[in-house]
ZAMARGU-4260 file (C-alpha; in steps of 0.2 Angstrom, whole numbers, plus 5000, padded with zeros to 4 digits):
<rodrens>
0) 4884/5015/4856 | 4880/5032/4851 | 4861/5027/4849 | 4861/5017/4865 | 4868/5031/4875
5) 4858/5045/4867 | 4852/5057/4881 | 4835/5058/4872 | 4830/5041/4880 | 4818/5042/4894
10) 4825/5050/4910 | 4821/5035/4920 | 4833/5024/4910 | 4851/5025/4916 | 4865/5028/4903
15) 4875/5014/4911 | 4860/5002/4912 | 4859/5004/4893 | 4877/5002/4890 | 4886/4993/4905
20) 4904/4999/4909 | 4910/4982/4915 | 4911/4964/4910 | 4903/4951/4922 | 4921/4948/4929
25) 4922/4966/4934 | 4934/4971/4920 | 4931/4988/4911 | 4924/4984/4894 | 4935/4990/4880
30) 4920/4994/4869 | 4915/5007/4883 | 4932/5015/4883 | 4932/5016/4864 | 4915/5024/4864
35) 4920/5037/4877 | 4935/5041/4867 | 4925/5043/4851 | 4913/5055/4861 | 4928/5065/4867
40) 4934/5067/4849 | 4916/5071/4843 | 4914/5084/4857 | 4898/5075/4863 | 4898/5085/4879
45) 4880/5081/4884 | 4883/5062/4883 | 4899/5063/4892 | 4892/5073/4906 | 4878/5060/4908
50) 4890/5046/4909 | 4902/5055/4921 | 4887/5060/4933 | 4882/5042/4935 | 4899/5035/4938
55) 4906/5032/4956 | 4922/5040/4959 | 4932/5023/4958 | 4924/5018/4942 | 4928/5036/4935
60) 4946/5033/4940 | 4946/5017/4931 | 4939/5025/4915 | 4952/5039/4916 | 4966/5026/4918
65) 4960/5016/4903 | 4959/5032/4891 | 4974/5039/4881 | 4983/5053/4890 | 4976/5067/4879
70) 4958/5060/4881 | 4960/5061/4900 | 4962/5080/4901 | 4949/5082/4888 | 4936/5072/4898
75) 4939/5083/4913 | 4938/5099/4904 | 4922/5094/4894 | 4912/5088/4909 | 4916/5103/4920
80) 4907/5103/4936 | 4900/5086/4933 | 4917/5079/4935 | 4921/5072/4952 | 4939/5077/4956
85) 4940/5063/4970 | 4942/5051/4955 | 4959/5058/4952 | 4964/5050/4969 | 4959/5033/4962
90) 4972/5033/4948 | 4991/5031/4949 | 5001/5046/4955 | 5009/5048/4937 | 4992/5049/4929
95) 4986/5061/4942 | 5001/5073/4940 | 5000/5072/4921 | 4982/5078/4922 | 4984/5091/4935
100) 4999/5099/4926 | 4988/5101/4910 | 4973/5108/4918 | 4971/5127/4922 | 4974/5131/4940
105) 4956/5139/4941 | 4949/5122/4935 | 4958/5112/4948 | 4954/5125/4962 | 4935/5123/4958
110) 4937/5104/4958 | 4946/5105/4975 | 4932/5116/4983 | 4920/5102/4980 | 4931/5089/4989
115) 4931/5084/5007 | 4947/5091/5015 | 4956/5074/5016 | 4953/5071/4998 | 4958/5088/4993
120) 4975/5086/5003 | 4978/5069/4995 | 4975/5077/4978 | 4987/5092/4981 | 5001/5083/4990
125) 5008/5075/4975 | 5011/5092/4967 | 5027/5102/4969 | 5025/5118/4981 | 5024/5130/4966
130) 5009/5121/4958 | 5001/5119/4975 | 5003/5137/4979 | 4996/5142/4962 | 4980/5132/4965
135) 4978/5137/4983 | 4979/5155/4978 | 4962/5152/4969 | 4953/5146/4984 | 4944/5157/4997
140) 4955/5162/5012 | 4946/5150/5025 | 4947/5135/5013 | 4965/5139/5008 | 4971/5141/5026
145) 4963/5124/5032 | 4972/5115/5017 | 4989/5124/5020 | 4988/5118/5038 | 4985/5100/5034
150) 4999/5101/5021 | 5011/5107/5034 | 5010/5091/5044 | 5023/5077/5041 | 5020/5066/5026
155) 5012/5049/5031 | 5005/5057/5047 | 4988/5057/5054 | 4987/5076/5052 | 4990/5074/5033
160) 4976/5062/5030 | 4963/5068/5043 | 4947/5076/5038 | 4944/5093/5045 | 4925/5093/5043
165) 4917/5086/5059 | 4903/5090/5072 | 4907/5097/5089 | 4895/5102/5102 | 4896/5109/5120
170) 4896/5095/5134 | 4882/5103/5143 | 4869/5101/5129 | 4856/5087/5130 | 4853/5074/5117
175) 4838/5083/5110 | 4848/5099/5107 | 4862/5089/5098 | 4849/5081/5086 | 4840/5098/5083
180) 4857/5106/5079 | 4861/5093/5066 | 4844/5095/5058 | 4845/5114/5057 | 4863/5115/5051
185) 4865/5114/5032 | 4884/5112/5031 | 4887/5096/5040 | 4900/5083/5034 | 4894/5072/5020
190) 4896/5057/5031 | 4900/5055/5050 | 4899/5042/5064 | 4902/5052/5080 | 4898/5068/5088
195) 4912/5076/5098 | 4911/5086/5114 | 4923/5101/5116 | 4925/5115/5127 | 4926/5134/5122
200) 4945/5131/5118 | 4941/5117/5106 | 4949/5105/5119 | 4944/5087/5118 | 4930/5081/5130
205) 4924/5065/5123 | 4914/5057/5109 | 4896/5051/5107 | 4893/5038/5094 | 4877/5041/5083
210) 4869/5025/5088 | 4870/5030/5107 | 4864/5047/5103 | 4849/5041/5093 | 4844/5028/5106
215) 4843/5041/5120 | 4828/5052/5126 | 4829/5070/5122 | 4831/5077/5140 | 4846/5065/5143
220) 4862/5076/5146 | 4876/5074/5134 | 4888/5071/5149 | 4879/5055/5152 | 4883/5049/5135
225) 4900/5055/5132 | 4914/5042/5131 | 4929/5051/5138 | 4941/5036/5135 | 4937/5036/5117
230) 4953/5030/5107 | 4961/5045/5098 | 4976/5049/5089 | 4989/5063/5088 | 4992/5074/5072
235) 5010/5067/5072 | 5006/5049/5073 | 5012/5038/5059 | 4998/5032/5047 | 5004/5014/5049
240) 5001/5015/5068 | 4984/5023/5065 | 4979/5009/5054 | 4985/4996/5067 | 4975/5005/5080
245) 4959/5004/5069 | 4962/4985/5066 | 4966/4981/5085 | 4951/4991/5092 | 4938/4989/5077
250) 4937/5007/5075 | 4926/5016/5062 | 4932/5033/5066 | 4945/5041/5077 | 4947/5059/5083
255) 4963/5068/5079 | 4970/5080/5093 | 4985/5092/5093 | 4999/5094/5107 | 4986/5104/5117
260) 4973/5091/5116 | 4962/5102/5104 | 4952/5092/5092 | 4958/5096/5074 | 4951/5082/5063
265) 4945/5065/5062 | 4951/5049/5052 | 4938/5037/5046 | 4939/5019/5041 | 4939/5023/5022
270) 4955/5032/5024 | 4963/5018/5034 | 4958/5006/5021 | 4968/5016/5008 | 4983/5017/5020
275) 4983/4998/5022 | 4982/4996/5003 | 4997/5008/5001 | 5007/5000/5014 | 5004/4982/5007
280) 5009/4989/4990 | 5025/4996/4996 | 5030/4980/5006 | 5027/4969/4990 | 5037/4981/4979
285) 5051/4982/4992 | 5052/4963/4993 | 5055/4963/4974 | 5068/4977/4975 | 5056/4989/4966
290) 5054/5007/4972 | 5038/5011/4981 | 5034/5026/4969 | 5035/5015/4953 | 5018/5015/4945
295) 5010/5004/4931 | 5008/5019/4920 | 5027/5025/4921 | 5037/5025/4905 | 5051/5013/4901
300) 5065/5024/4906 | 5058/5029/4923 | 5055/5011/4928 | 5072/5005/4921 | 5081/5019/4931
305) 5071/5015/4947 | 5076/4996/4946 | 5094/4998/4941 | 5102/5001/4958 | 5096/4985/4966
310) 5100/4975/4951 | 5117/4982/4952 | 5118/4976/4970 | 5112/4959/4965 | 5125/4958/4952
315) 5139/4962/4965 | 5133/4948/4976 | 5131/4936/4962 | 5149/4939/4958 | 5153/4935/4976
320) 5143/4919/4976 | 5152/4914/4959 | 5169/4917/4967 | 5165/4902/4979 | 5164/4891/4963
325) 5181/4897/4958 | 5189/4890/4974 | 5184/4873/4968 | 5188/4874/4950 | 5199/4859/4950
330) 5185/4848/4958 | 5172/4854/4946 | 5183/4849/4931 | 5186/4831/4939 | 5168/4828/4943
335) 5155/4836/4931 | 5141/4830/4942 | 5146/4843/4955 | 5143/4857/4943 | 5126/4850/4938
340) 5120/4848/4956 | 5127/4864/4964 | 5113/4876/4958 | 5100/4864/4966 | 5108/4866/4983
345) 5109/4885/4982 | 5091/4886/4974 | 5083/4876/4988 | 5091/4886/5001 | 5086/4902/4993
350) 5068/4896/4992 | 5067/4891/5010 | 5075/4908/5015 | 5063/4918/5005 | 5048/4909/5014
355) 5056/4913/5031 | 5060/4931/5026 | 5042/4934/5020 | 5035/4928/5037 | 5048/4938/5046
360) 5046/4955/5037 | 5027/4953/5038 | 5028/4950/5057 | 5040/4965/5060 | 5028/4976/5050
365) 5013/4971/5060 | 5023/4972/5077 | 5020/4953/5080 | 5038/4950/5080 | 5049/4959/5094
370) 5062/4957/5107 | 5050/4947/5118 | 5048/4933/5106 | 5062/4935/5094 | 5073/4920/5101
375) 5058/4908/5101 | 5054/4912/5083 | 5072/4911/5078 | 5073/4893/5086 | 5057/4888/5078
380) 5063/4893/5061 | 5079/4884/5063 | 5070/4868/5067 | 5059/4871/5052 | 5074/4872/5042
385) 5082/4857/5049 | 5066/4846/5047 | 5064/4851/5029 | 5082/4850/5026 | 5082/4831/5032
390) 5067/4828/5021 | 5074/4836/5005 | 5091/4828/5009 | 5083/4811/5007 | 5073/4816/4991
395) 5088/4825/4983 | 5100/4811/4988 | 5090/4797/4980 | 5088/4807/4964 | 5106/4811/4963
400) 5111/4793/4965 | 5098/4787/4952 | 5104/4801/4940 | 5123/4799/4941 | 5125/4781/4948
405) 5138/4788/4961 | 5132/4782/4979 | 5142/4794/4988 | 5135/4809/4979 | 5118/4806/4987
410) 5126/4808/5005 | 5136/4824/4999 | 5121/4833/4992 | 5110/4827/5006 | 5122/4835/5019
415) 5123/4851/5009 | 5105/4853/5008 | 5103/4851/5027 | 5116/4864/5030 | 5109/4877/5017
420) 5091/4875/5022 | 5096/4878/5041 | 5107/4893/5035 | 5093/4900/5024 | 5081/4899/5039
425) 5093/4908/5050 | 5097/4921/5037 | 5078/4923/5033 | 5074/4927/5051 | 5090/4936/5058
430) 5093/4948/5043 | 5076/4956/5044 | 5078/4958/5063 | 5095/4965/5062 | 5089/4978/5048
435) 5075/4983/5059 | 5086/4986/5074 | 5097/4998/5063 | 5082/5006/5057 | 5083/5000/5039
440) 5068/4994/5029 | 5069/4975/5031 | 5058/4973/5015 | 5069/4982/5004 | 5086/4975/5009
445) 5083/4958/5016 | 5081/4949/4999 | 5098/4953/4992 | 5108/4948/5008 | 5098/4932/5011
450) 5101/4927/4993 | 5119/4930/4995 | 5120/4919/5011 | 5111/4904/5003 | 5121/4905/4987
455) 5138/4906/4996 | 5133/4893/5010 | 5126/4882/4997 | 5140/4881/4985 | 5153/4881/4999
460) 5145/4867/5009 | 5141/4856/4994 | 5158/4858/4986 | 5168/4857/5002 | 5159/4841/5008
465) 5162/4834/4991 | 5180/4838/4991 | 5182/4829/5008 | 5171/4814/5004 | 5179/4810/4987
470) 5196/4816/4991 | 5196/4828/4977 | 5211/4841/4976
</rodrens>
């Protein structure tokens, strides 16, 4: 690769064209990572700078994640101003923290200065206050003050994620004046979708989309183009609510105002996509009893410690379910078939409950399930459990009779399957609703409680019905 990537090649030939970074399926090529690591060890700075300069921030983030920890820091230091620090927002928090802790504060400060404000805040917020302050002290006062204000807003709020670079104009200008202003002003935001009208106190007056502005004749007053009812968000609004607003009203950008209705920032759709991905990641992890801050790059001890608590809770509930079997010890000794078939009943109920719980947690998260339709959804899920219960009662009953040649066993397991699937459906919908009402996260706690209910109901119904049917004591 050293020859393929030699910077002496004609300038019009891209380094990445001569040596692609990714496979056809999109995966990063191991040979590419190995050659970058070799160049780092060989101090081949010109070649590394050429590669980094061509990579998109997301691709650069993937490359960093694929490198060994020591090589990551070396890559940043060797490529200097060619390194795009926004790539550090594309890697796991653990990887980002490790890199930032190894870099000199001056190096990080220079990288932060090149970022848009929202990317800079996202980079700094993962550090502790002492490290943040050390980096912020290296910045010019105006830039430092803006970042400190953003970091003071609550975590997961619009103020924390907003971009503070935006275009404001007086509402008494014409369309031509606004266009001339944008042409003559050198330090406009890198990307923007709207122009915002504000008064002298920076209070919100309205928004003018770029397409509306560019279709208007120059003499048209801005007041005729302003959308005063433009959807906007408060600095304290939760990011999840902001993402829902974007999805509901098909927004590309939304202005952010403070308590005095002063325009202080803007949130764009690329930020919202990140929020949606983060929320989905947290929900999926929570459903599995995994902490939201667990990263793929974490070490064994960190991961084991984070998962221990919920496994301990699951162990306690498993003992509770097993205690039900102890109540029917004599019956199990007299009919071995009961011990063989009991897990099937519990398992089917657990699977049905998990299906219902997944739908319920998702509906609660998207606000599709609320007090207005809760009763209807509970009744619907109960009927689904009953219908599937009857279907699987027939299937399981026939299979049990064919297996053990005991006719009554089919009836017993069939009735137990019906009871447990209905119980699983009710538990899968009611437990998330109750947890939501008491302000607990349904995604985190529902799984353990629902599994316990289906195990207890499954074992108790199957063994209880069997005791009555066969007259076991």
